[in-house]
C-alpha positions in Angstrom: -0.7 -2.4 4.0 -2.4 -2.5 7.4 -5.1 -0.1 6.1 -6.0 -2.5 3.3 -6.4 -5.5 5.7 -8.5 -3.3 8.1 -11.0 -2.5 5.3 -11.3 -6.2 4.3 -12.0 -7.3 7.9 -14.4 -4.5 9.0 -17.7 -5.0 7.1 -19.0 -1.7 8.5 -16.7 0.1 6.0 -18.1 -1.9 3.0 -21.0 -0.5 1.0 -22.7 -3.8 0.4 -22.2 -7.4 1.6 -23.6 -10.4 -0.2 -24.2 -12.9 2.7 -22.8 -16.4 2.9 -26.2 -18.0 2.4 -26.7 -16.3 -1.0 -26.0 -18.0 -4.4 -26.0 -15.6 -7.3 -25.6 -16.2 -11.0 -25.4 -13.4 -13.6 -23.9 -9.9 -14.1 -23.1 -7.8 -11.1 -22.4 -4.0 -11.6 -21.7 -1.6 -8.7 -19.8 1.6 -8.0 -18.3 1.6 -4.5 -17.4 -1.4 -2.4 -18.9 -4.9 -2.2 -18.0 -8.1 -0.3 -19.1 -11.5 -1.5 -19.3 -14.1 1.3 -21.4 -16.7 -0.6 -21.4 -18.2 -4.1 -21.2 -16.1 -7.3 -21.0 -17.1 -10.9 -20.9 -14.8 -13.9 -19.4 -11.3 -14.5 -18.5 -8.5 -12.2 -17.9 -4.9 -13.2 -17.0 -2.0 -11.0 -14.6 0.9 -10.6 -14.7 0.3 -6.9 -13.4 -2.3 -4.5 -14.5 -6.0 -4.7 -13.8 -8.2 -1.7 -14.0 -12.0 -1.9 -14.7 -13.2 1.6 -12.9 -16.1 3.3 -15.8 -18.6 2.7 -16.7 -17.3 -0.7 -16.6 -19.3 -3.9 -16.5 -17.1 -7.0 -16.3 -18.1 -10.7 -16.3 -14.9 -12.7 -14.7 -12.6 -15.1 -14.0 -9.5 -13.1 -13.2 -5.9 -14.1 -12.6 -3.7 -11.0 -10.6 -1.0 -9.4 -9.3 -3.1 -6.5 -9.9 -6.8 -6.0 -9.1 -8.4 -2.5 -9.2 -12.2 -2.4 -9.6 -14.1 0.9 -11.6 -17.0 -0.5 -11.6 -19.1 -3.7 -11.9 -17.6 -7.1 -11.7 -18.8 -10.7 -11.8 -16.7 -13.8 -10.1 -13.6 -15.3 -9.4 -10.6 -13.1 -8.6 -7.2 -14.6 -7.9 -4.5 -11.9 -7.1 -0.9 -12.7 -5.5 -0.3 -9.3 -4.4 -3.5 -7.6 -5.1 -7.2 -6.8 -4.5 -8.5 -3.3 -4.3 -12.2 -2.6 -4.4 -12.8 1.2 -3.3 -15.9 3.1 -5.7 -18.9 2.8 -7.0 -17.6 -0.6 -7.1 -19.9 -3.6 -6.9 -18.0 -6.9 -7.0 -19.9 -10.2 -7.1 -16.9 -12.5 -5.3 -14.9 -15.1 -4.6 -11.5 -13.7 -4.0 -8.1 -15.3 -3.1 -5.3 -12.9 -0.5 -2.5 -12.3 0.0 -3.7 -8.7 -0.1 -7.2 -7.2 0.2 -8.1 -3.5 0.5 -11.8 -2.6 0.5 -12.7 1.1 2.3 -15.8 2.4 0.0 -18.8 2.5 -2.1 -17.8 -0.5 -2.3 -20.1 -3.6 -2.1 -18.6 -7.0 -2.3 -20.6 -10.3 -2.4 -18.6 -13.5 -0.7 -15.8 -15.3 -0.1 -12.2 -14.4 0.4 -9.2 -16.7 1.6 -6.1 -14.9 0.5 -2.9 -16.8 1.1 0.7 -15.8 -1.4 2.6 -13.8 
């Protein structure tokens, strides 16, 4: 699990970072890794890794390979590999994933359906 946290904290290993002063509305599609530090509202689609930063506020329906949540998120999340909810995160979402990691101190309100990989 240390490897996962290292990727989340080291922005040099992330393909794209949406800065904390950016407000984005719409549909976001990407292939590799992306970290949102600002505000996003809409839809997100990727086979890659989506990282929600600690100060981020996201309201979106998400389809991704891996979703790591450090900030606040509302919406539906469907991950083909796993969803990670780190401490201090606030997740108000319905989740569909084969693997779920919830760190102590995180808040999760919603439902979770665990499917096979």
